[in-house]
N, C-alpha and C positions, 0 to 999 in steps of 0.2 A: 642668296640662299634660294630664292624662288627660281632663278635660272638653273641652278644646280638640280633642284627638284624636277623642273620641267625636262631637263636633259635626261635625268634618270628614268622618268616615266616614258619618255619617247623611246629610249633604247630598250626598255623593258617590253613595251608593246611590240616593237619591231622584232625583238628576239623571240617573243612568243609566236608571232605570226610565222616567222621562218621555221621555228621548231615544230609547229603544228601543220606545216604544209604537207599535203599528200605526196605520194610517190617519191619518197626519199628526200623531201625538202624542196622539190621543184615547184616553184610558184607559177601561177597562171600569168601573172603580170609582174615579173621581177623588176623590170626597169622602173615601173611606176612606184613600186615600194622603195627601191633604192633612191630614186630621185626625191621622193617625199621625205625620207629619213635624212638624206644629206642636207636638204634645204633647211629643215627644222633643227635637227640635232647639231649639225656642223655650225650653223649660225650661233646657236647657244654656246657651243664650245669656244667659238671665236670670241664671244663677248666675255666669257670667263677668263680667257687668256689675256684679253685687253685689261681686265681689272688687276691682273698681277704684272702689268707692264711688259707683256710679251705680244708679238704680232698676232693679229687675228688669223692671218694666214697660217701660222704655226698651229693654231687651234684647229683649223680645218684639216691640216695634214695629220695631226695627231689623232683627231677623230677618225679619219679614214684608216689610219694605221691600226688603231685599237679595234675598230669595228670590222676591219677587213678580213680576208680569208685566212690570214696567217695567225690571227689571234681569236677574237670573239666570233668571227664568221657570221656576223649579222648581215654585212654586205658580202655576199659570196663572190667567188671568182667570176661567174658569168655576169653578176650584177655590176662588178667593178669594170668589166669590159664594156658593158652597155652604157655605163655612165660616161665613158670616154667619148660619146658622141658630141659632147660639148667642147672637146679639146680645140678643134679648129676655130670655133667661134671665140673661145676664150683667148687664145693666142692672138688672134686678129684684134680683138677689143683692147687688150692691154697694150699691144704695140701701137694702136691708134692713140690711146691715152698718152703714151710716151711721146709720140710726135707732137701732140697738142701741148706738151709741156716744154718742148725745145724751141724756144723763141730765139731766132738768130741775133736780134738786137740785144738780148739779155746776155747771151753767152759769147758775143763777139769780143768783149774785152778780155775774156778768159780763154779764148780758143787756142791761142798759141801755147799757153800753159797746159791746157788739157792735152794737146798733141804731144808735147814734150814729156809730160808725166806718163801718158799711156804708152808711148814708144819706149821710154826708159824702163818702165815696169815690165813690159813684155820681154825686152832684151835681157834684163837681169834674170827673169824667171827662166828663160831658155838657157842662159849661161850657167845657171845653177842646177836646174832639173835634168837637163840632157846628160851631163856627165854622171850625175848620181844614178839615173835610171839605166844608163849604159853599163856602169860598173855593177849595179845590182841585178842586171838582167838574168843571169843564171839562176837567181833565187825567186824571180817573179813567175807566177803560174800562167805564163802565156806561151812562149816558145823558147824555153831555156837553152835549147841546143843550137840556136842561131849564132853564127860567127861572122866576123869580117864585115863587109859592107851590108850584108843582110841584117846583121844585128844593129848596125848603126841606123839603117833605114827604119827598122821596127822601133828602135828607141826614139827616133825623131817623130814618128807617127804617134806613139804613145804619149810623148811629151806634149805634142800639140793638143791632144784630147784632154790631157790632165790640166793644161793651162787654161782651157776654155772657160768662159764665164756663162752667166745665165741672164740675158736680157729679160726673159719672161718673168722670172722670180723678182728681179730688180724692179721692173716696171710695176708688177703686182703689189709689191710692198709700198711703193710710192703712191699708187692709186688707193691702197687700203688705208694708209696713214694720212692721205691728203697733204703730203709734204711739198714744200717749195723752198728753194734757197740754193746757195752756192754748192753745198755738199751734195744735195739732191741732183742738181744738174751735172756736177762733176762726175759722180758715179755713173749716172745714166749715159752720159757721153762716152765715158771710158769703156763701159761694157759693150755698147753698140759698136763703136769704132773698132775695139779690139776683136770682137767676134767676126766682123767683116774681114779683117786682116787674117784671122786664124782660119777662116773658111778657105781663103786662097792658099794659105800655107798647108792646110790639110790636103788640098787638091794636089799640090806639088809632092807632099810626103807620100800620098797614095801612089802617085806615078813612080816615085823612087822605089817603093816597096814592090810594085809590079815588075820593075826593071831588074831589081836584084833577085827576085824570085823566078825570073825567066818567063813571066806570064804576059809581058808587054814589051814593046820596044821604046827606047828613050825618045824617039822622035814623034811618038804618037801624041797629038794635041787634042784628041776628041774630048777628053774629060775637061780640059781647059776651056774649050769652046762651049761646052755645055754649062760649065760654071759661069762663064761670062754672060751667056744668054740668061741664066737664072738671075744674076745680080743686076745687070743693066735693064733686062726686061722687067724685072720686079719693080725697079725704080720708076720706069715709064708707066707701068700698069697702075701702080699706086698713085702716081701723080695725076693720072687721068681721072681716077675715081675720086681723089681728093678735090680736084677742080669741080667735078660734078656735084659733090656734096657741098662745097663752098657756095656754088651757085644756088643750090637748094636753100641753104641757110639764109642767103640774102633775099631771094625772091619769094620763098614760101615761109620758112621758119616755123612750121607747125609740126606737131607730133614728132618731136625730135628724137625721143627715145626709140620709137619704132624705126625712124629713118636711120638712126645710128646703128641699130642692130642689123637692119637690112644691108647697110654698107659693109658691115663686118662679115655677114654671111656671103655677100658677093665676093669680097676679097679672099675669104677662106675657101670657098667652093669653086669659084671660077679660076682663081690663080693656078692651082695645081693642074688644071686641065691643059694649061699652056706651059707647064713646068716653071712657074714662078713661085718664089718663096713668100708665103703669106705674111710672115713676120716682117720682112723687109718692105713688102708692098704696103702693109698697113701703117708701118712707121712713116713711110714716105707720104701717104695720104694725110696723116696727121700733121706732118711738117708743112705740107701745102696749105692746109686749112689755117694753121696757126700763123704762118709767115706771109702768105699771099692774100688771103681773105679772112683775117681774124674775126671771130664772132664778137658781137657787142653784148654786154650784159652777162647774166648768169644762166641763161637758158640752156646753153650747150653743156655747161658744167653740171647743172641739175640733171640733164638727160643722161650724161655719163654716169653720174652717181646712181641713178635709178636702174640703169641697165647693167652696170658692172657688178653690183653686189651679188645677185643670184648666180650669175655666170661664174664669178670667182669662187663662190662657195662650192658649187658642184665640181669645178675644175680641180681645186686643190683637195677636196675630199676624195675624189676619184684617184688623184695622184697618190695620196696617202694610202688608200686601199690597195693600190697597185705596187707599192714598194715591196720588193722581193726580199723578205727577211731571210728566206732560205739561202739566198746568195750571200747575204751579209754574215750568216752563221758559218758558212763553209769557209770563206776566205776573209773573214772579218778582220783578223790581225794584219794581214797584208794590206787590205784596204785602209784600215785605220792608220797604218804606218805611212803609206803614200799620202793619205789625206793630211796627216800631221806635217809632213815635209812640204806639201803644197801650201799649207796655211802659213808656215814660217817663211817660206819663200815669198808669198804675197806680201806679208808684213815687211820683210826686209827690202823687197823690190820697190814697193811704194815709197819707203823711207829714203832709199838711196836716190831714186828717180826724183823725188820731191826736192832733194838738196840740189841736184843738177838743174832742175827747172826753177829753182828758187821759190818753191812753194812753202808757205809757213809750216812749221812742224806740227802745229795743231791740226792742220788740214790732213796731213799724212796720217796722223793718229786716228782719224775718222774714216778717210776714204777707203783704206784697205778693208775695213769691215763690210763694205758693200760689194766686194769682189769675191766673196767666198762661195756663194750659191752656184750650183750647177743643176741643170734640169734638161729642158727640151732640146736645146741646140746640141749639147754634149751627147745626149742619148741618140739623137738623130745621126751624128757622126759615127757613133759606135755601131748603130744598126747597119750603116753603109759598109763598115769594115766586116762585120759578122756575115753579112749577106754575100760578100765577095770571097772572103777567106774563111770558109766554114769550119776549118779545123782549129787553128789558133785564134781565129776571130771570135769563136764562141767563148773561149776562155777569157779573151780580152773583154768581151761583153759582160761576163759574170763579174769580173773584177770592177769594171767601171760602174755597173749597176749598184754594187755595194757602196762604192765611193759616192755616187750620186745620192743614194739614200742618206748618207752621213751629211753631205753638204746641203741637201735640201731641208734637213731638219735644223741645222745650226746656222745656216746662212741668213735666213730671214730674221732670226733673233739678233744676230750681230748687227745687221743693217739697221734694224729698228732702233737698237741701242745707240748707234751712231747718229741717227736722225734726231733722237731725243736729246742727246748731248749737244748737238748743234742748234737745238731749239727750232727745228724746221717742221715738226709735226703739226699738222692742222693749219699751216700758213696759207694753203690753197683756199681754205674756208674763211680765213681771216681777211681776205681781200687785199693782199699786199699789192701796192701799186708798182708800176714799172720803175718809177723814180726811186721808191723806197728799196726795191729789190736790187737795183743797180748800185745803190749806195752801200749794200751789205758787203762786208769784207769776205775774202775767200776762205777764211777760217772762222771757227766758232769761238766766241769770247769765253 
């Protein structure tokens, strides 16, 4: 009750400040106000959601959505844009956390199963979604007049974007719930490996669309070369910084929170200068630290906990405030229909792939719930399409933004429910040993 009262007071004061602002509501320091409101009110909203057994991240998102420019307008459109200054840091930090949770010795016994399950799921999703989207293409508000090979290329490109998952949201839910266990690592490995594969397939799909539209030649490999540089260069870049951080952990080991945030700033700001992917580089850095020079004790875990919370709050509050409800209102029915087909396909794909990979049925019942979210990676792919094909690309972007809004709201809820059913929430804090973790079955009892 006290948290609800504190949240109400915070929002009331912020609303009064915005409404009394001079010159048509233009504040002198809008970023400072938005940052303060997000840190206080979103944190309170997250705690309220946790009390009703929902992810705190959903509380941050809903707070941003309600207080954003499309509803209460406490966080105005310029404020929402200003809050996104933390995006690069947040993506780098949560990817680093993911790398720190992927210990090769722990996942080695399950690696073959993970690869079979992931490959099977993707193949089934493509086998189902591509024919459906190709048949429904005349009714999709993208390029209904496309025919022949052009229509097939566009359907393949759209399918790749629809299939994509969200490592960012997945990692953030894991960090927020402090989860550890077979389901946690299975979902994390699946979304990371699947999105690496999908980025390559997206590249090939874009090249096919260029060829069928007459804007490029089939022998042009410039985009393939650029993607190869981004992938392998990001791996090397992240590994180098991970080695430096591991050396710091062993030789200095002080002020770890500051050092951790400095590492994330370096990865998120320096990487794009060389056309490296911060998500992949940060994930690699975490893998190097965890598997080559693992830290001893709880010092790094405590540093991650202190540094991650405020960054996650601002990141997801800004994401909620930036959700484009106008896009959802215009093409909401189409977006909801495609989202429903995607959800059913994920469920069926995981179930069938689990049978082939001989994964217990209980695991399939939980793993699919961690594959629903879509966010940064999907949006990044959509922006690439819209920037190159400005006509139908803009319509594709509107449809996908509406779908991302749906998946970003329901995905974390489903994943947290799966982690709760598996009994893995809070195990990172419970100090599960390597031997105890390895002894856990692949499915939840």
